Each structure stands twice: as C-alpha cells, then as structure tokens.
C-alpha positions as CSV (number, residue, x, y, z in Angstrom):
1,M,112.1,98.6,100.2
2,K,114.5,96.6,102.5
3,H,116.2,99.8,103.6
4,S,112.9,101.6,104.4
5,F,111.6,98.7,106.5
6,T,114.9,98.3,108.4
7,K,114.8,102.1,109.5
8,C,111.3,101.8,110.9
9,K,111.1,100.9,114.5
10,E,109.0,97.7,115.2
11,Q,107.2,99.5,118.0
12,T,105.7,101.8,115.4
13,T,101.9,101.4,115.4
14,T,100.8,100.4,111.9
15,S,98.3,98.5,109.9
16,P,94.8,98.6,110.9
17,S,94.2,95.4,109.0
18,G,96.5,93.5,111.5
19,R,99.6,93.3,109.4
20,H,102.1,94.2,112.0
21,L,105.4,96.1,110.9
22,G,107.3,93.0,112.5
23,Y,105.9,90.8,109.7
24,Y,107.8,92.7,107.1
25,K,111.0,93.2,109.2
26,S,110.9,89.3,109.7
27,L,111.7,89.0,106.0
28,L,114.8,90.9,106.4
29,V,116.6,88.4,108.6
30,S,117.7,84.8,107.6
31,G,116.3,82.8,110.4
32,G,118.7,84.1,113.0
33,K,121.6,82.7,111.2
34,D,123.9,84.7,108.9
35,N,124.9,81.6,106.8
36,N,121.3,80.3,106.0
37,G,121.1,81.0,102.4
38,E,118.0,78.9,101.9
39,M,116.0,81.3,104.3
40,A,117.5,84.4,102.9
41,A,116.6,83.4,99.5
42,L,113.0,82.5,100.4
43,S,112.8,85.9,102.3
44,N,114.0,87.6,99.2
45,D,111.6,85.9,97.0
46,I,108.7,87.0,99.2
47,L,109.8,90.5,99.3
48,T,110.4,90.5,95.5
49,M,106.7,89.2,94.9
50,Y,105.5,91.7,97.5
51,N,107.2,94.5,95.6
52,V,105.7,93.4,92.4
53,I,102.2,93.6,94.0
54,I,102.9,97.2,95.2
55,N,104.4,98.3,91.9
56,S,101.4,96.9,90.0
57,A,98.9,98.6,92.2
58,L,100.8,101.9,91.7
59,S,101.2,101.5,88.0
60,L,97.4,100.7,87.5
61,G,96.5,103.4,89.8
62,T,94.3,101.0,91.7
63,P,95.0,100.8,95.5
64,L,94.6,97.8,97.4
65,Q,91.5,97.5,99.7
66,R,93.5,97.7,102.9
67,W,95.2,101.0,101.8
68,K,91.6,102.7,101.7
69,Q,91.4,102.3,105.7
70,S,92.9,104.3,108.3
71,I,92.6,104.9,112.0
72,V,92.3,108.4,113.2
73,I,93.4,109.3,116.6
74,M,92.9,112.8,118.1
75,I,95.0,113.9,121.0
76,E,94.6,117.1,123.0
77,K,97.3,119.6,122.7
78,E,96.4,121.2,125.9
79,Q,94.9,119.1,128.7
80,N,91.3,119.5,129.1
81,N,90.9,121.7,126.0
82,N,89.0,119.8,123.3
83,R,88.4,122.5,120.8
84,M,88.9,121.6,117.3
85,K,91.8,123.9,117.0
86,K,93.5,122.4,120.0
87,L,93.4,118.8,118.9
88,R,96.3,116.9,117.2
89,V,95.2,114.5,114.4
90,I,97.1,111.4,113.8
91,K,96.4,109.0,111.0
92,I,97.7,105.4,111.1
93,Y,98.0,103.6,107.8
94,E,99.1,100.3,106.5
95,A,102.9,99.8,106.9
96,D,103.3,99.3,103.3
97,Y,101.1,102.2,102.2
98,N,103.0,104.4,104.7
99,L,106.2,103.2,103.0
100,I,104.8,104.4,99.7
101,I,103.7,107.9,101.1
102,K,107.4,108.3,102.5
103,Y,108.7,107.5,99.2
104,F,106.8,110.0,97.3
C-alpha cells in the first residue's frame, strides 16, 4: 500500500468524494523530519487501520459507498468531432479504489 501511494503523482486527479491523493501521501512522511519516530509510528498506525478497512471491505464483498461513485469525462479525439466513436472516455475513481483496481 505504501509503495503504491509513493509511486502516484500527487497531481493525479482522484477522489470524487474530495479525499485528495495528497492526504494518503502525507501519511508516508514523518512530519518533515527523518528522526521523528512518534509521527512515523502514528502514520504507520493510521495506514494499518486504513488497510484493515480496505481488506475487510474486499473480504466481505461489500464496497465502501464512496467506491460506488465516479466522475466520467469525455474528451474529443479529433477536434470538433463529437461522434461517439471519436470520444475518449476517462473515469475518475477514488484514490484507494484505484489502488485496488491496479493491484488486481
């Protein structure tokens, strides 16, 4: 989980619910200090709890409510040609759900 969040660029558009990817990435640093063990332990505990929530939802087969929403963006492949075959569809999911999709 940590490795996947570190690979993502923070500028990536995610989370229709408003949970920005930066929130997750901020848990990967220890308050700007390498020797801040207390902050690192707290961040690790939060990530562990978050991982338990995700794994519970997956093992029960019940998605979180915010995973059921996405933003659909359609971009023209050719300028001024809005025929259905000439549109590129982009779906924006929650950052954590996108992480699960990449994993599987």
